[in-house]
PDB file of N, CA, C, O and CB in Angstrom:
ATOM      1  N   UNK A   1     211.273 -38.908 164.657  1.00  0.00           N
ATOM      2  CA  UNK A   1     211.901 -40.094 164.100  1.00  0.00           C
ATOM      3  C   UNK A   1     213.237 -40.316 164.801  1.00  0.00           C
ATOM      4  O   UNK A   1     213.981 -39.365 165.043  1.00  0.00           O
ATOM      5  CB  UNK A   1     212.091 -39.957 162.563  1.00  0.00           C
ATOM      6  N   UNK A   2     213.534 -41.539 165.119  1.00  0.00           N
ATOM      7  CA  UNK A   2     214.806 -41.831 165.775  1.00  0.00           C
ATOM      8  C   UNK A   2     215.945 -41.773 164.770  1.00  0.00           C
ATOM      9  O   UNK A   2     215.718 -41.768 163.560  1.00  0.00           O
ATOM     10  CB  UNK A   2     214.763 -43.209 166.453  1.00  0.00           C
ATOM     11  N   UNK A   3     217.156 -41.730 165.271  1.00  0.00           N
ATOM     12  CA  UNK A   3     218.333 -41.680 164.407  1.00  0.00           C
ATOM     13  C   UNK A   3     218.390 -42.894 163.490  1.00  0.00           C
ATOM     14  O   UNK A   3     218.747 -42.771 162.319  1.00  0.00           O
ATOM     15  CB  UNK A   3     219.608 -41.595 165.247  1.00  0.00           C
ATOM     16  N   UNK A   4     218.045 -44.055 164.011  1.00  0.00           N
ATOM     17  CA  UNK A   4     218.056 -45.266 163.185  1.00  0.00           C
ATOM     18  C   UNK A   4     217.063 -45.148 162.038  1.00  0.00           C
ATOM     19  O   UNK A   4     217.369 -45.525 160.907  1.00  0.00           O
ATOM     20  CB  UNK A   4     217.733 -46.502 164.037  1.00  0.00           C
ATOM     21  N   UNK A   5     215.893 -44.632 162.322  1.00  0.00           N
ATOM     22  CA  UNK A   5     214.897 -44.459 161.265  1.00  0.00           C
ATOM     23  C   UNK A   5     215.345 -43.396 160.274  1.00  0.00           C
ATOM     24  O   UNK A   5     215.138 -43.547 159.070  1.00  0.00           O
ATOM     25  CB  UNK A   5     213.535 -44.085 161.864  1.00  0.00           C
ATOM     26  N   UNK A   6     215.952 -42.330 160.761  1.00  0.00           N
ATOM     27  CA  UNK A   6     216.457 -41.292 159.865  1.00  0.00           C
ATOM     28  C   UNK A   6     217.440 -41.887 158.868  1.00  0.00           C
ATOM     29  O   UNK A   6     217.391 -41.590 157.674  1.00  0.00           O
ATOM     30  CB  UNK A   6     217.128 -40.160 160.665  1.00  0.00           C
ATOM     31  N   UNK A   7     218.330 -42.730 159.372  1.00  0.00           N
ATOM     32  CA  UNK A   7     219.370 -43.329 158.553  1.00  0.00           C
ATOM     33  C   UNK A   7     218.759 -44.195 157.451  1.00  0.00           C
ATOM     34  O   UNK A   7     219.268 -44.226 156.331  1.00  0.00           O
ATOM     35  CB  UNK A   7     220.320 -44.159 159.421  1.00  0.00           C
ATOM     36  N   UNK A   8     217.680 -44.892 157.764  1.00  0.00           N
ATOM     37  CA  UNK A   8     217.013 -45.722 156.766  1.00  0.00           C
ATOM     38  C   UNK A   8     216.143 -44.900 155.823  1.00  0.00           C
ATOM     39  O   UNK A   8     216.045 -45.210 154.636  1.00  0.00           O
ATOM     40  CB  UNK A   8     216.169 -46.778 157.451  1.00  0.00           C
ATOM     41  N   UNK A   9     215.519 -43.864 156.342  1.00  0.00           N
ATOM     42  CA  UNK A   9     214.589 -43.072 155.532  1.00  0.00           C
ATOM     43  C   UNK A   9     215.290 -42.044 154.649  1.00  0.00           C
ATOM     44  O   UNK A   9     214.722 -41.606 153.648  1.00  0.00           O
ATOM     45  CB  UNK A   9     213.604 -42.369 156.428  1.00  0.00           C
ATOM     46  N   UNK A  10     216.488 -41.660 154.995  1.00  0.00           N
ATOM     47  CA  UNK A  10     217.194 -40.626 154.227  1.00  0.00           C
ATOM     48  C   UNK A  10     217.309 -40.982 152.738  1.00  0.00           C
ATOM     49  O   UNK A  10     216.993 -40.132 151.905  1.00  0.00           O
ATOM     50  CB  UNK A  10     218.588 -40.407 154.812  1.00  0.00           C
ATOM     51  N   UNK A  11     217.746 -42.193 152.359  1.00  0.00           N
ATOM     52  CA  UNK A  11     217.786 -42.543 150.940  1.00  0.00           C
ATOM     53  C   UNK A  11     216.397 -42.565 150.292  1.00  0.00           C
ATOM     54  O   UNK A  11     216.253 -42.246 149.112  1.00  0.00           O
ATOM     55  CB  UNK A  11     218.446 -43.894 150.768  1.00  0.00           C
ATOM     56  N   UNK A  12     215.389 -42.938 151.061  1.00  0.00           N
ATOM     57  CA  UNK A  12     214.018 -42.934 150.536  1.00  0.00           C
ATOM     58  C   UNK A  12     213.609 -41.503 150.211  1.00  0.00           C
ATOM     59  O   UNK A  12     213.100 -41.231 149.124  1.00  0.00           O
ATOM     60  CB  UNK A  12     213.022 -43.572 151.557  1.00  0.00           C
ATOM     61  N   UNK A  13     213.831 -40.592 151.149  1.00  0.00           N
ATOM     62  CA  UNK A  13     213.456 -39.193 150.945  1.00  0.00           C
ATOM     63  C   UNK A  13     214.243 -38.547 149.809  1.00  0.00           C
ATOM     64  O   UNK A  13     213.756 -37.618 149.165  1.00  0.00           O
ATOM     65  CB  UNK A  13     213.667 -38.405 152.227  1.00  0.00           C
ATOM     66  N   UNK A  14     215.459 -39.038 149.562  1.00  0.00           N
ATOM     67  CA  UNK A  14     216.285 -38.516 148.473  1.00  0.00           C
ATOM     68  C   UNK A  14     215.934 -39.153 147.130  1.00  0.00           C
ATOM     69  O   UNK A  14     216.492 -38.776 146.100  1.00  0.00           O
ATOM     70  CB  UNK A  14     217.758 -38.745 148.781  1.00  0.00           C
ATOM     71  N   UNK A  15     215.012 -40.116 147.136  1.00  0.00           N
ATOM     72  CA  UNK A  15     214.596 -40.761 145.893  1.00  0.00           C
ATOM     73  C   UNK A  15     215.546 -41.841 145.409  1.00  0.00           C
ATOM     74  O   UNK A  15     215.469 -42.257 144.253  1.00  0.00           O
ATOM     75  CB  UNK A  15     214.444 -39.738 144.831  1.00  0.00           C
ATOM     76  N   UNK A  16     216.435 -42.297 146.268  1.00  0.00           N
ATOM     77  CA  UNK A  16     217.396 -43.325 145.870  1.00  0.00           C
ATOM     78  C   UNK A  16     216.790 -44.726 145.896  1.00  0.00           C
ATOM     79  O   UNK A  16     217.271 -45.630 145.212  1.00  0.00           O
ATOM     80  CB  UNK A  16     218.610 -43.278 146.779  1.00  0.00           C
ATOM     81  N   UNK A  17     215.749 -44.898 146.674  1.00  0.00           N
ATOM     82  CA  UNK A  17     215.050 -46.181 146.734  1.00  0.00           C
ATOM     83  C   UNK A  17     213.627 -45.928 147.211  1.00  0.00           C
ATOM     84  O   UNK A  17     213.298 -44.845 147.696  1.00  0.00           O
ATOM     85  CB  UNK A  17     215.788 -47.191 147.677  1.00  0.00           C
ATOM     86  N   UNK A  18     212.809 -46.927 147.065  1.00  0.00           N
ATOM     87  CA  UNK A  18     211.415 -46.809 147.501  1.00  0.00           C
ATOM     88  C   UNK A  18     211.285 -47.236 148.957  1.00  0.00           C
ATOM     89  O   UNK A  18     212.117 -47.976 149.482  1.00  0.00           O
ATOM     90  CB  UNK A  18     210.484 -47.660 146.604  1.00  0.00           C
ATOM     91  N   UNK A  19     210.241 -46.764 149.584  1.00  0.00           N
ATOM     92  CA  UNK A  19     209.992 -47.108 150.985  1.00  0.00           C
ATOM     93  C   UNK A  19     209.842 -48.620 151.162  1.00  0.00           C
ATOM     94  O   UNK A  19     210.229 -49.170 152.194  1.00  0.00           O
ATOM     95  CB  UNK A  19     208.734 -46.389 151.496  1.00  0.00           C
ATOM     96  N   UNK A  20     209.289 -49.277 150.170  1.00  0.00           N
ATOM     97  CA  UNK A  20     209.133 -50.738 150.240  1.00  0.00           C
ATOM     98  C   UNK A  20     210.469 -51.426 150.521  1.00  0.00           C
ATOM     99  O   UNK A  20     210.511 -52.448 151.206  1.00  0.00           O
ATOM    100  CB  UNK A  20     208.534 -51.275 148.927  1.00  0.00           C
ATOM    101  N   UNK A  21     211.554 -50.868 149.994  1.00  0.00           N
ATOM    102  CA  UNK A  21     212.873 -51.478 150.155  1.00  0.00           C
ATOM    103  C   UNK A  21     213.327 -51.490 151.608  1.00  0.00           C
ATOM    104  O   UNK A  21     214.147 -52.321 151.998  1.00  0.00           O
ATOM    105  CB  UNK A  21     213.892 -50.743 149.310  1.00  0.00           C
ATOM    106  N   UNK A  22     212.800 -50.576 152.405  1.00  0.00           N
ATOM    107  CA  UNK A  22     213.151 -50.541 153.825  1.00  0.00           C
ATOM    108  C   UNK A  22     212.539 -51.741 154.542  1.00  0.00           C
ATOM    109  O   UNK A  22     213.099 -52.251 155.512  1.00  0.00           O
ATOM    110  CB  UNK A  22     212.674 -49.220 154.478  1.00  0.00           C
ATOM    111  N   UNK A  23     211.399 -52.178 154.056  1.00  0.00           N
ATOM    112  CA  UNK A  23     210.654 -53.234 154.742  1.00  0.00           C
ATOM    113  C   UNK A  23     210.920 -54.638 154.194  1.00  0.00           C
ATOM    114  O   UNK A  23     210.600 -55.626 154.854  1.00  0.00           O
ATOM    115  CB  UNK A  23     209.188 -52.943 154.657  1.00  0.00           C
ATOM    116  N   UNK A  24     211.493 -54.736 153.010  1.00  0.00           N
ATOM    117  CA  UNK A  24     211.782 -56.062 152.467  1.00  0.00           C
ATOM    118  C   UNK A  24     213.290 -56.197 152.239  1.00  0.00           C
ATOM    119  O   UNK A  24     214.024 -55.221 152.396  1.00  0.00           O
ATOM    120  CB  UNK A  24     210.997 -56.304 151.139  1.00  0.00           C
ATOM    121  N   UNK A  25     213.752 -57.368 151.880  1.00  0.00           N
ATOM    122  CA  UNK A  25     215.201 -57.572 151.750  1.00  0.00           C
ATOM    123  C   UNK A  25     215.800 -57.106 150.420  1.00  0.00           C
ATOM    124  O   UNK A  25     216.842 -57.614 150.006  1.00  0.00           O
ATOM    125  CB  UNK A  25     215.508 -59.017 151.931  1.00  0.00           C
ATOM    126  N   UNK A  26     215.159 -56.150 149.746  1.00  0.00           N
ATOM    127  CA  UNK A  26     215.702 -55.665 148.474  1.00  0.00           C
ATOM    128  C   UNK A  26     217.103 -55.087 148.636  1.00  0.00           C
ATOM    129  O   UNK A  26     217.963 -55.267 147.773  1.00  0.00           O
ATOM    130  CB  UNK A  26     214.779 -54.612 147.878  1.00  0.00           C
ATOM    131  N   UNK A  27     217.325 -54.391 149.749  1.00  0.00           N
ATOM    132  CA  UNK A  27     218.617 -53.768 150.023  1.00  0.00           C
ATOM    133  C   UNK A  27     219.134 -54.252 151.372  1.00  0.00           C
ATOM    134  O   UNK A  27     218.361 -54.513 152.293  1.00  0.00           O
ATOM    135  CB  UNK A  27     218.503 -52.219 150.002  1.00  0.00           C
ATOM    136  N   UNK A  28     220.443 -54.366 151.468  1.00  0.00           N
ATOM    137  CA  UNK A  28     221.062 -54.742 152.745  1.00  0.00           C
ATOM    138  C   UNK A  28     221.419 -53.475 153.521  1.00  0.00           C
ATOM    139  O   UNK A  28     221.315 -52.367 152.994  1.00  0.00           O
ATOM    140  CB  UNK A  28     222.334 -55.627 152.516  1.00  0.00           C
ATOM    141  N   UNK A  29     221.832 -53.643 154.754  1.00  0.00           N
ATOM    142  CA  UNK A  29     222.287 -52.497 155.536  1.00  0.00           C
ATOM    143  C   UNK A  29     223.519 -51.860 154.902  1.00  0.00           C
ATOM    144  O   UNK A  29     223.723 -50.652 155.018  1.00  0.00           O
ATOM    145  CB  UNK A  29     222.594 -52.921 156.977  1.00  0.00           C
ATOM    146  N   UNK A  30     224.337 -52.664 154.233  1.00  0.00           N
ATOM    147  CA  UNK A  30     225.497 -52.123 153.518  1.00  0.00           C
ATOM    148  C   UNK A  30     225.027 -51.191 152.405  1.00  0.00           C
ATOM    149  O   UNK A  30     225.615 -50.129 152.197  1.00  0.00           O
ATOM    150  CB  UNK A  30     226.373 -53.268 152.935  1.00  0.00           C
ATOM    151  N   UNK A  31     223.983 -51.575 151.696  1.00  0.00           N
ATOM    152  CA  UNK A  31     223.430 -50.713 150.650  1.00  0.00           C
ATOM    153  C   UNK A  31     222.960 -49.382 151.234  1.00  0.00           C
ATOM    154  O   UNK A  31     223.220 -48.322 150.665  1.00  0.00           O
ATOM    155  CB  UNK A  31     222.265 -51.417 149.933  1.00  0.00           C
ATOM    156  N   UNK A  32     222.268 -49.444 152.370  1.00  0.00           N
ATOM    157  CA  UNK A  32     221.801 -48.209 153.004  1.00  0.00           C
ATOM    158  C   UNK A  32     222.980 -47.366 153.477  1.00  0.00           C
ATOM    159  O   UNK A  32     222.932 -46.138 153.406  1.00  0.00           O
ATOM    160  CB  UNK A  32     220.870 -48.529 154.186  1.00  0.00           C
ATOM    161  N   UNK A  33     224.030 -48.013 153.956  1.00  0.00           N
ATOM    162  CA  UNK A  33     225.229 -47.276 154.375  1.00  0.00           C
ATOM    163  C   UNK A  33     225.859 -46.571 153.181  1.00  0.00           C
ATOM    164  O   UNK A  33     226.264 -45.414 153.288  1.00  0.00           O
ATOM    165  CB  UNK A  33     226.253 -48.226 155.036  1.00  0.00           C
ATOM    166  N   UNK A  34     225.946 -47.255 152.053  1.00  0.00           N
ATOM    167  CA  UNK A  34     226.522 -46.645 150.849  1.00  0.00           C
ATOM    168  C   UNK A  34     225.673 -45.479 150.354  1.00  0.00           C
ATOM    169  O   UNK A  34     226.204 -44.443 149.957  1.00  0.00           O
ATOM    170  CB  UNK A  34     226.668 -47.690 149.739  1.00  0.00           C
ATOM    171  N   UNK A  35     224.366 -45.649 150.379  1.00  0.00           N
ATOM    172  CA  UNK A  35     223.489 -44.555 149.953  1.00  0.00           C
ATOM    173  C   UNK A  35     223.644 -43.352 150.874  1.00  0.00           C
ATOM    174  O   UNK A  35     223.698 -42.215 150.406  1.00  0.00           O
ATOM    175  CB  UNK A  35     222.022 -45.015 149.927  1.00  0.00           C
ATOM    176  N   UNK A  36     223.714 -43.594 152.171  1.00  0.00           N
ATOM    177  CA  UNK A  36     223.898 -42.497 153.120  1.00  0.00           C
ATOM    178  C   UNK A  36     225.250 -41.825 152.925  1.00  0.00           C
ATOM    179  O   UNK A  36     225.354 -40.602 153.019  1.00  0.00           O
ATOM    180  CB  UNK A  36     223.768 -43.006 154.557  1.00  0.00           C
ATOM    181  N   UNK A  37     226.278 -42.608 152.656  1.00  0.00           N
ATOM    182  CA  UNK A  37     227.594 -42.023 152.411  1.00  0.00           C
ATOM    183  C   UNK A  37     227.577 -41.172 151.140  1.00  0.00           C
ATOM    184  O   UNK A  37     228.158 -40.088 151.111  1.00  0.00           O
ATOM    185  CB  UNK A  37     228.663 -43.128 152.301  1.00  0.00           C
ATOM    186  N   UNK A  38     226.923 -41.655 150.106  1.00  0.00           N
ATOM    187  CA  UNK A  38     226.812 -40.878 148.871  1.00  0.00           C
ATOM    188  C   UNK A  38     226.064 -39.567 149.118  1.00  0.00           C
ATOM    189  O   UNK A  38     226.435 -38.526 148.575  1.00  0.00           O
ATOM    190  CB  UNK A  38     226.098 -41.699 147.782  1.00  0.00           C
ATOM    191  N   UNK A  39     225.023 -39.617 149.926  1.00  0.00           N
ATOM    192  CA  UNK A  39     224.283 -38.399 150.260  1.00  0.00           C
ATOM    193  C   UNK A  39     225.147 -37.440 151.075  1.00  0.00           C
ATOM    194  O   UNK A  39     225.064 -36.226 150.892  1.00  0.00           O
ATOM    195  CB  UNK A  39     223.005 -38.746 151.035  1.00  0.00           C
ATOM    196  N   UNK A  40     225.971 -37.975 151.970  1.00  0.00           N
ATOM    197  CA  UNK A  40     226.895 -37.128 152.735  1.00  0.00           C
ATOM    198  C   UNK A  40     227.882 -36.430 151.805  1.00  0.00           C
ATOM    199  O   UNK A  40     228.141 -35.236 151.952  1.00  0.00           O
ATOM    200  CB  UNK A  40     227.655 -37.966 153.784  1.00  0.00           C
ATOM    201  N   UNK A  41     228.430 -37.175 150.849  1.00  0.00           N
ATOM    202  CA  UNK A  41     229.381 -36.604 149.891  1.00  0.00           C
ATOM    203  C   UNK A  41     228.702 -35.524 149.059  1.00  0.00           C
ATOM    204  O   UNK A  41     229.269 -34.450 148.853  1.00  0.00           O
ATOM    205  CB  UNK A  41     229.961 -37.705 148.973  1.00  0.00           C
ATOM    206  N   UNK A  42     227.504 -35.797 148.585  1.00  0.00           N
ATOM    207  CA  UNK A  42     226.762 -34.817 147.797  1.00  0.00           C
ATOM    208  C   UNK A  42     226.516 -33.547 148.609  1.00  0.00           C
ATOM    209  O   UNK A  42     226.690 -32.438 148.103  1.00  0.00           O
ATOM    210  CB  UNK A  42     225.427 -35.411 147.320  1.00  0.00           C
ATOM    211  N   UNK A  43     226.117 -33.709 149.853  1.00  0.00           N
ATOM    212  CA  UNK A  43     225.845 -32.562 150.719  1.00  0.00           C
ATOM    213  C   UNK A  43     227.117 -31.743 150.961  1.00  0.00           C
ATOM    214  O   UNK A  43     227.079 -30.513 150.937  1.00  0.00           O
ATOM    215  CB  UNK A  43     225.254 -33.034 152.061  1.00  0.00           C
ATOM    216  N   UNK A  44     228.230 -32.421 151.190  1.00  0.00           N
ATOM    217  CA  UNK A  44     229.497 -31.717 151.408  1.00  0.00           C
ATOM    218  C   UNK A  44     229.938 -30.991 150.142  1.00  0.00           C
ATOM    219  O   UNK A  44     230.415 -29.859 150.216  1.00  0.00           O
ATOM    220  CB  UNK A  44     230.590 -32.699 151.862  1.00  0.00           C
ATOM    221  N   UNK A  45     229.786 -31.622 148.988  1.00  0.00           N
ATOM    222  CA  UNK A  45     230.144 -30.967 147.733  1.00  0.00           C
ATOM    223  C   UNK A  45     229.295 -29.726 147.494  1.00  0.00           C
ATOM    224  O   UNK A  45     229.810 -28.695 147.061  1.00  0.00           O
ATOM    225  CB  UNK A  45     229.990 -31.937 146.565  1.00  0.00           C
ATOM    226  N   UNK A  46     228.011 -29.818 147.769  1.00  0.00           N
ATOM    227  CA  UNK A  46     227.133 -28.657 147.616  1.00  0.00           C
ATOM    228  C   UNK A  46     227.530 -27.543 148.578  1.00  0.00           C
ATOM    229  O   UNK A  46     227.498 -26.366 148.218  1.00  0.00           O
ATOM    230  CB  UNK A  46     225.669 -29.057 147.848  1.00  0.00           C
ATOM    231  N   UNK A  47     227.905 -27.913 149.798  1.00  0.00           N
ATOM    232  CA  UNK A  47     228.349 -26.912 150.766  1.00  0.00           C
ATOM    233  C   UNK A  47     229.603 -26.202 150.267  1.00  0.00           C
ATOM    234  O   UNK A  47     229.715 -24.981 150.382  1.00  0.00           O
ATOM    235  CB  UNK A  47     228.615 -27.565 152.134  1.00  0.00           C
ATOM    236  N   UNK A  48     230.544 -26.960 149.714  1.00  0.00           N
ATOM    237  CA  UNK A  48     231.784 -26.370 149.201  1.00  0.00           C
ATOM    238  C   UNK A  48     231.530 -25.466 148.006  1.00  0.00           C
ATOM    239  O   UNK A  48     232.117 -24.389 147.903  1.00  0.00           O
ATOM    240  CB  UNK A  48     232.767 -27.464 148.815  1.00  0.00           C
ATOM    241  N   UNK A  49     230.668 -25.894 147.112  1.00  0.00           N
ATOM    242  CA  UNK A  49     230.331 -25.060 145.952  1.00  0.00           C
ATOM    243  C   UNK A  49     229.687 -23.763 146.413  1.00  0.00           C
ATOM    244  O   UNK A  49     230.049 -22.686 145.940  1.00  0.00           O
ATOM    245  CB  UNK A  49     229.386 -25.813 144.986  1.00  0.00           C
ATOM    246  N   UNK A  50     228.740 -23.859 147.329  1.00  0.00           N
ATOM    247  CA  UNK A  50     228.076 -22.656 147.836  1.00  0.00           C
ATOM    248  C   UNK A  50     229.064 -21.729 148.532  1.00  0.00           C
ATOM    249  O   UNK A  50     228.972 -20.511 148.380  1.00  0.00           O
ATOM    250  CB  UNK A  50     226.951 -23.035 148.799  1.00  0.00           C
ATOM    251  N   UNK A  51     229.998 -22.278 149.286  1.00  0.00           N
ATOM    252  CA  UNK A  51     231.011 -21.462 149.957  1.00  0.00           C
ATOM    253  C   UNK A  51     231.907 -20.774 148.935  1.00  0.00           C
ATOM    254  O   UNK A  51     232.262 -19.608 149.107  1.00  0.00           O
ATOM    255  CB  UNK A  51     231.855 -22.325 150.910  1.00  0.00           C
ATOM    256  N   UNK A  52     232.275 -21.487 147.875  1.00  0.00           N
ATOM    257  CA  UNK A  52     233.108 -20.885 146.829  1.00  0.00           C
ATOM    258  C   UNK A  52     232.358 -19.767 146.118  1.00  0.00           C
ATOM    259  O   UNK A  52     232.934 -18.713 145.847  1.00  0.00           O
ATOM    260  CB  UNK A  52     233.555 -21.949 145.814  1.00  0.00           C
ATOM    261  N   UNK A  53     231.082 -19.983 145.813  1.00  0.00           N
ATOM    262  CA  UNK A  53     230.279 -18.926 145.190  1.00  0.00           C
ATOM    263  C   UNK A  53     230.171 -17.716 146.109  1.00  0.00           C
ATOM    264  O   UNK A  53     230.248 -16.577 145.648  1.00  0.00           O
ATOM    265  CB  UNK A  53     228.877 -19.450 144.840  1.00  0.00           C
ATOM    266  N   UNK A  54     229.997 -17.953 147.390  1.00  0.00           N
ATOM    267  CA  UNK A  54     229.880 -16.852 148.352  1.00  0.00           C
ATOM    268  C   UNK A  54     231.185 -16.068 148.433  1.00  0.00           C
ATOM    269  O   UNK A  54     231.169 -14.838 148.474  1.00  0.00           O
ATOM    270  CB  UNK A  54     229.495 -17.388 149.744  1.00  0.00           C
ATOM    271  N   UNK A  55     232.317 -16.777 148.455  1.00  0.00           N
ATOM    272  CA  UNK A  55     233.616 -16.080 148.469  1.00  0.00           C
ATOM    273  C   UNK A  55     233.790 -15.255 147.205  1.00  0.00           C
ATOM    274  O   UNK A  55     234.268 -14.122 147.261  1.00  0.00           O
ATOM    275  CB  UNK A  55     234.778 -17.087 148.606  1.00  0.00           C
ATOM    276  N   UNK A  56     233.403 -15.819 146.063  1.00  0.00           N
ATOM    277  CA  UNK A  56     233.525 -15.104 144.789  1.00  0.00           C
ATOM    278  C   UNK A  56     232.610 -13.892 144.774  1.00  0.00           C
ATOM    279  O   UNK A  56     233.000 -12.831 144.288  1.00  0.00           O
ATOM    280  CB  UNK A  56     233.196 -16.033 143.607  1.00  0.00           C
ATOM    281  N   UNK A  57     231.410 -14.032 145.295  1.00  0.00           N
ATOM    282  CA  UNK A  57     230.462 -12.919 145.330  1.00  0.00           C
ATOM    283  C   UNK A  57     230.995 -11.786 146.198  1.00  0.00           C
ATOM    284  O   UNK A  57     230.821 -10.612 145.869  1.00  0.00           O
ATOM    285  CB  UNK A  57     229.097 -13.389 145.853  1.00  0.00           C
ATOM    286  N   UNK A  58     231.641 -12.134 147.299  1.00  0.00           N
ATOM    287  CA  UNK A  58     232.190 -11.114 148.191  1.00  0.00           C
ATOM    288  C   UNK A  58     233.368 -10.384 147.562  1.00  0.00           C
ATOM    289  O   UNK A  58     233.617  -9.222 147.882  1.00  0.00           O
ATOM    290  CB  UNK A  58     232.617 -11.743 149.504  1.00  0.00           C
ATOM    291  N   UNK A  59     234.104 -11.058 146.661  1.00  0.00           N
ATOM    292  CA  UNK A  59     235.218 -10.414 145.957  1.00  0.00           C
ATOM    293  C   UNK A  59     234.715  -9.405 144.936  1.00  0.00           C
ATOM    294  O   UNK A  59     235.334  -8.364 144.717  1.00  0.00           O
ATOM    295  CB  UNK A  59     236.093 -11.462 145.266  1.00  0.00           C
ATOM    296  N   UNK A  60     233.580  -9.726 144.313  1.00  0.00           N
ATOM    297  CA  UNK A  60     233.044  -8.870 143.231  1.00  0.00           C
ATOM    298  C   UNK A  60     232.396  -7.652 143.742  1.00  0.00           C
ATOM    299  O   UNK A  60     231.902  -6.841 142.959  1.00  0.00           O
ATOM    300  CB  UNK A  60     232.068  -9.610 142.396  1.00  0.00           C
TER     301      UNK A  60
END
């Protein structure tokens, strides 16, 4: 899959929208950008939580 397709499919794979929305005008490119940004934030938050748990585990 190309990077452009990844960017469109990422919200679909995350369950944020249906695949149909990629093919019809239900969502704009701005909507897809916002969904991708939200997924980036979620991923970064999960990374930080996991890093904090790992640091805590190493202390114990």
